[in-house]
N, C-alpha and C positions, 0 to 999 in steps of 0.2 A: 262211514259215509265219506266219499271222496271229496265232495264240494261242501263248503261251509254254507249252510242254508239259513243261519240265524235262528231266531226263536219263533218264527211264524212260517209254517210250511203249508204250501198248497199243492196238492196232487190232483191228477185227473185220471179217471179210469174209463175204459170203453166197454160197455155191455153190447157186444156185437151179436145179433141174432140173424141166422140165415133163413132161407125159405122153408126149411124143415123144422123150424122152431128150436134149433140147437143154438147154444151159446159158445162163443169162442173163448177158451180158457187156457191158461198157462200154468206151469209149475216153475216157480223161480228157483234159481240155483243158490240163493243167498238170503240172509235176513230172516225176519220173523215168519215169512211165508214160504221159506225153503221147503220144497217137496209137497206143498199144498196147492190144490187147484185154486186159482184166483183169476180175476179179470186182468187183462193187460193194463198196466198203469205206470205212472211215473210223475215226476215233478214238472210243474209248469215253469217254463223258462222265461227270462225277462223279454218283454215285448210280444208275448204270446198270450192269447186268450186260453182259458181252461179247456174249451171245446176243441181248439186247435191242438192242444197238448194231448188230449185223449186220442184224437185221430193219428197224430204223430207216433205216440207210444204204441198203439195197436200195430201200425205198420212196422215200426222198428223191431218189436218183439216177435211178430208172427208173419210178416210179409204181406198181410192182408190189407188192401186199400179199402177205405170205408167212407161213408157219407153220414152226416149228422141227421138224426130224425127227432131228437128231443133230449130232455134231461130226465134221468130216472130218480135222482136224489142227491143228497149232500150229507157226508159224514163229517163230524167235527169232534175233537177231543183235545185233552191236554195231557202231555206226556211228562211224568215225574214232577207235576206241579209247575212246569216252566215253559214247555214247548207246545205251542198251539199247532195241532196236526189236523189238517183239513183235506177232504177229498171230495171232488165233484164227480158224480157218476153220470155219464152220457150214454144215451141209446144211439147205436150206430148200426148201419146196414152195410154189408159188403157191396162194393161197386160191381163186382162180378161174382156169381156163385161158383165159377170154375177156378178161382185162384187157389193155388196150393198153399197150405200152411207150412211156413218155413221158420222154425224156431231160431231165434238169435242165439248162437252157441255160447256166448259169454255169459248171458244172464238167464237163459231159459233152458230148463232140463227137458221139458216136453210141452207141446201145444197141440190143441185139437178142438174138435167140435163135440159137445156133450149136451144131452137134454137136461133141462132143469131137474127132472126126476132122478136122472143118474147122478147129478151133482148133489142133490139133497140126500141121496142114499150113501154117498161116498164118504168114508171116514177121512179121506185125503182132501176134502173141500175146506176152504177157509171159513171162518165164522161168518164173514160178510155174505159169502155165497150161500151158506146154510140158512141165513136169515131171510134172503130174498128168493131163493130157488123155488120155494113153494108158492110164491106170489106170481100171478100173471102180470108181466110188465107189458101193458098195452097202451102205448102212446107216451107215457111219462109226462113230463112237463114240456109242452110245445113252445117253440120260439115265437115271440110276439113280433111279427113282421113290421119293419120300419120303426121299431122302438129306438129312440135317441133322446138322451137327457138334455141335450143342448150343448153348446160349446163352452158353457161356463166352467165345467169341470176339467176340460182339456183332454177328454178321451180321444184317442186316435182309432180305437176299435171298441165296439160295444155290442153285447147281446143280452137280452132279457128273456127268461123262461118263466111261464106262468100258466097255471091251469084255471080257467074261468069256472065259476060255480063251486068254489071251495066250500066244503060243508062246515067248516069251522066259522061260527058267527063272530068270533073275536078277531078274525084275520082281516 
């Protein structure tokens, strides 16, 4: 890994769905996802919200400009007992359906649009894609408009995503 990230990592991924119900996926040229279909993703940079990072990463890796529609989920784990590895997954839509997919040559072997069914059936899909490809992602966690925790914390940028009517009574 080129940059020192410390022991707490935060990544962001974009689940981009077009008007045909296809997802934008990439095959990375490196790392654990090398040669596997995965969502465009990368690390959140200093001064950047996770949703902004997802939008940036999608455009950098595929050339597709997007807009945020909600949050799909959050993955968290610990690597080798010491590195906290976290990934926020955001639902995005293309700004235009006519944008060509242009894979970034340094990092991406291949990029394109595939249906969740094609991805679920592909042995080249990542574990994360296999886990969610069979699920219909319809709306995810929507942004709560106007949410602001107040100035006491010193946020300069803030977004909160929440689905009302959660079926878990302990939530």
